[in-house]
Residue, then its C-alpha position, 0 to 999 in steps of 0.5 A: m415595476m409591478e405595473l410594468r411587469l403586468e403590462g408585459v403580460r398583456r403585451p408580449e413584445l414588452g414581456a419579451e424585452l422585460k424577460r431579457i433585461f431581468r434575465v441579464a441582470l440576474e445572470e450578472n448578479i449570479r456571476f458577481h456573487l460567484d466571482a467574488g467568492l461569496p458564500g453560496d452557489r447559483v441556486d442560493v443566489i436565485l433563492l435570495y433573489l426570489a425571496v427578497h423581491g417577494m418581500i419588496v413587492d409585499d412591503l411596497t404594496v401591502p406594507d402592514v403584512l410585514a410590519g417593518s420587519a423586512g430587514e430582519l427577515i432578510d437577515e434571517l433568510r441569509r443566515r438560514l440559506l447560507p452556511r454559518d461559517a461561510a457567511g461569517d456568523a459566529 
């Protein structure tokens, strides 16, 4: 996916299509999250999206940076970003 994104920068027609596809997917994720009554708002969903995708890129391209702790970091990000009572934490 990283190579495809980079190719989209070099080829504007591909970049426009990727932008459309990713935007639709993100909006669908936000809508699902809000419609399901999950904790957090639109900005929280976008922040989670950005953080998790950044972690995935690092984990795939330079895995030793996170040294296998991506799952723990995602859990901690969720705890810090979403209210404790809304996220179901004790």
